[in-house]
C-alpha positions in Angstrom: 98.1 102.8 41.6 97.5 104.0 45.1 100.2 104.2 47.5 99.8 103.0 51.1 101.2 105.3 54.2 102.9 103.5 56.8 101.8 105.6 59.8 98.4 104.5 59.4 96.3 101.2 59.4 95.6 100.3 55.5 92.0 99.9 56.4 91.7 103.5 57.7 93.6 104.7 54.7 91.2 103.0 52.2 88.0 104.2 54.2 89.1 107.8 54.1 89.3 107.2 50.1 86.1 105.8 50.3 84.8 108.4 52.2 86.3 111.2 50.3 84.5 109.3 46.9 81.2 109.7 48.7 81.9 113.1 49.3 82.2 113.6 45.9 78.9 111.6 45.1 80.4 108.4 43.4 78.5 106.3 44.3 75.4 108.7 44.8 73.2 108.2 47.9 70.8 105.5 48.1 73.4 103.5 45.5 75.2 100.2 46.1 78.9 100.5 47.2 81.0 98.1 44.8 81.6 94.6 46.0 84.5 93.7 48.5 85.9 91.7 45.8 85.6 94.6 43.3 87.2 96.8 45.7 90.3 94.6 46.8 91.0 94.0 42.9 90.8 97.6 42.4 92.8 98.5 45.2 94.8 95.4 45.4 93.9 94.9 48.8 93.0 92.0 50.8 89.6 91.0 51.3 89.7 91.5 54.9 91.2 94.8 55.1 88.3 96.2 52.5 85.5 94.5 54.5 87.5 96.5 57.6 87.4 99.5 55.9 83.6 99.3 54.6 82.8 98.6 58.4 84.2 101.5 59.6 82.0 103.6 57.2 79.1 101.6 58.4 79.8 102.1 61.7 79.8 105.7 60.4 76.5 105.4 59.5 77.4 106.3 56.0 76.6 102.7 54.6 73.7 100.2 55.5 73.8 96.4 54.8 70.6 95.1 52.8 70.3 91.5 53.4 71.4 89.6 50.2 72.0 92.9 48.3 75.3 94.3 49.8 76.1 97.9 51.1 74.3 100.8 50.0 75.1 104.6 50.6 72.6 105.9 53.3 70.3 108.8 52.7 72.4 112.1 54.2 75.7 110.4 54.0 77.3 113.3 51.6 75.8 116.0 54.2 77.0 114.0 57.6 80.6 113.6 55.4 80.6 117.4 54.5 79.8 118.4 57.8 82.2 116.3 60.0 85.0 116.9 57.5 84.5 120.8 57.7 84.7 120.5 61.7 88.3 118.5 61.5 89.3 120.7 58.8 88.4 123.8 61.1 89.7 121.9 63.9 92.6 120.4 63.2 93.8 121.2 59.6 93.1 124.9 59.5 95.0 126.0 62.7 98.3 124.5 61.1 97.8 126.0 57.7 97.4 129.6 59.3 100.6 129.1 61.5 102.3 128.0 58.2 101.0 130.9 56.3 102.0 133.3 59.0 105.3 131.6 58.8 105.6 132.0 55.2 104.4 135.8 55.1 101.6 134.7 53.0 98.4 137.2 53.6 94.9 136.5 52.3 95.8 138.8 49.5 98.0 136.5 48.0 95.5 133.4 48.1 94.1 132.8 44.7 90.6 131.7 45.8 89.2 131.9 42.4 91.6 128.9 41.1 90.4 126.4 43.5 86.8 125.9 41.3 
């Protein structure tokens, strides 16, 4: 079961979780998102919270509403997410990680990139 962090709104955490799943291709571009009711049940959340998370993904142009059919993943959503996640990583996460590696005395030769795949 998903545990939620008190430091960030739950709808944003759910939006981030759903974005990570989209990045992994689940659901694939062009496919329907699970319904608000299905997501609320899966994550044990209020449907209004789920709706706000989906709205955030729509505002990021990752989902589109098809009248009477629900929300669908837009073509190019994965590439858009990948580009924004790379930028966020390089701008915010990598500098902190690099500084921590430096403090711990870990050099490039000690990192095992091949184990990541």
